[in-house]
C-alpha positions as CSV (number, residue, x, y, z in Angstrom):
1,M,23.8,29.8,0.7
2,P,25.9,27.2,2.6
3,L,22.8,26.1,4.5
4,V,21.1,25.2,1.2
5,K,24.0,23.2,0.0
6,R,24.3,21.4,3.4
7,L,20.6,20.5,3.3
8,A,20.8,19.3,-0.3
9,S,23.8,17.0,0.6
10,E,21.9,15.7,3.6
11,R,18.9,14.9,1.4
12,D,21.1,13.1,-1.1
13,Q,22.7,11.1,1.7
14,D,19.2,10.1,3.1
15,A,18.1,9.1,-0.4
16,E,21.2,6.9,-0.8
17,A,20.6,5.3,2.6
18,D,17.0,4.4,1.6
19,E,17.9,2.5,-1.5
20,V,17.6,-1.3,-1.6
21,P,20.9,-3.1,-1.8
22,A,21.7,-4.5,-5.3
23,D,22.1,-8.1,-4.0
24,T,18.6,-8.3,-2.5
25,E,16.4,-10.6,-4.5
26,V,12.7,-11.2,-4.1
27,T,11.8,-14.9,-3.6
28,A,8.5,-16.7,-4.1
29,G,8.4,-17.5,-0.3
30,A,8.9,-13.8,0.7
31,A,6.2,-12.7,-1.7
32,A,3.8,-15.5,-0.4
33,L,4.5,-14.4,3.2
34,G,3.7,-10.8,2.3
35,A,0.5,-11.9,0.6
36,L,-0.5,-13.9,3.6
37,Q,0.1,-10.9,5.9
38,A,-1.8,-8.5,3.6
39,G,-4.6,-11.0,3.3
40,F,-4.9,-11.3,7.1
41,F,-5.0,-7.5,7.4
42,T,-7.6,-7.5,4.7
43,Y,-9.8,-9.9,6.6
44,L,-9.4,-7.9,9.8
45,L,-10.2,-4.6,8.1
46,F,-13.2,-6.2,6.4
47,L,-14.6,-7.3,9.8
48,F,-13.9,-3.8,11.1
49,S,-15.5,-2.1,8.2
50,T,-18.7,-4.3,8.4
51,S,-18.9,-3.6,12.1
52,I,-18.7,0.1,11.4
53,S,-21.5,-0.2,8.8
54,T,-23.6,-2.2,11.2
55,Y,-23.1,0.3,14.0
56,F,-24.0,3.2,11.8
57,G,-27.0,1.3,10.3
58,R,-28.5,0.8,13.8
59,Q,-28.3,4.5,14.7
60,E,-31.3,6.7,13.9
61,L,-30.9,9.9,12.0
62,P,-31.7,13.2,13.7
63,D,-34.8,15.1,12.7
64,Q,-33.1,18.4,12.0
65,Y,-32.1,18.9,8.4
66,T,-28.6,20.2,9.0
67,A,-27.8,17.6,11.7
68,K,-29.0,14.9,9.4
69,N,-26.8,16.0,6.5
70,I,-23.7,16.2,8.8
71,T,-24.5,12.7,10.2
72,V,-24.8,11.2,6.7
73,T,-21.6,12.9,5.6
74,I,-19.7,11.5,8.6
75,R,-21.2,8.0,8.1
76,T,-20.2,8.1,4.4
77,A,-16.7,9.3,5.0
78,V,-15.9,6.9,7.9
79,G,-17.4,3.9,6.1
80,G,-15.8,4.8,2.8
81,L,-12.3,5.2,4.3
82,A,-12.6,1.9,6.1
83,Y,-13.6,0.1,2.9
84,L,-10.9,1.9,1.0
85,A,-8.2,0.7,3.4
86,T,-9.7,-2.9,3.0
87,F,-9.5,-2.6,-0.7
88,I,-5.9,-1.4,-0.7
89,F,-4.8,-4.3,1.4
90,G,-6.8,-6.7,-0.6
91,A,-5.3,-5.4,-3.9
92,N,-1.8,-5.7,-2.3
93,A,-2.5,-9.3,-1.3
94,L,-3.7,-10.1,-4.8
95,G,-0.6,-8.6,-6.4
96,L,1.8,-10.3,-4.0
97,T,0.0,-13.6,-4.7
98,G,0.4,-13.1,-8.4
99,L,4.1,-12.3,-7.9
100,A,4.6,-15.4,-5.7
101,L,3.0,-17.5,-8.4
102,K,5.1,-16.0,-11.1
103,L,8.3,-16.5,-9.2
104,A,7.3,-20.0,-8.3
105,F,6.4,-21.2,-11.8
106,F,8.8,-19.0,-13.8
107,P,11.8,-18.3,-11.6
108,D,14.2,-17.3,-14.4
109,N,11.9,-15.0,-16.4
110,G,11.4,-12.4,-13.7
111,S,14.9,-12.5,-12.0
112,S,16.3,-9.2,-13.3
113,S,18.4,-7.8,-10.6
114,S,17.5,-4.5,-8.9
115,Q,20.7,-3.1,-10.3
116,D,19.4,-3.6,-13.8
117,M,16.1,-2.1,-12.9
118,S,17.7,0.9,-11.2
119,K,19.9,1.4,-14.3
120,Q,16.8,1.2,-16.5
121,S,14.8,3.7,-14.4
122,K,17.8,6.1,-14.5
123,D,17.8,5.8,-18.3
124,D,14.1,6.4,-18.4
125,S,14.4,9.5,-16.3
126,L,16.8,11.0,-18.8
127,L,14.3,10.9,-21.6
């Protein structure tokens, strides 16, 4: 039983170390920089995804029924995952852009400290 208690205390210490300090505040500049980075990765992933689609589009399908089904499945999975990653980064860029605009135009409205937010999330978890 002491091993379980030790593992639990180590897990709690790791969770405390991962928390964001209370004095950290998100600025419009930091959100805009994050949006630019995410937008750049979105552009690169879009180029990569379209090159994957172009490559697979140029390949001929095999004549055998089973091989054709496997090929189509692989094409769909690889292309879908590439476009999914592109969408995720694009959505992240859009959200960070919205946050940067909100913080730039309304700096006082969204400036609740992370301490207040963590207190609120603790209260919500008790419900």
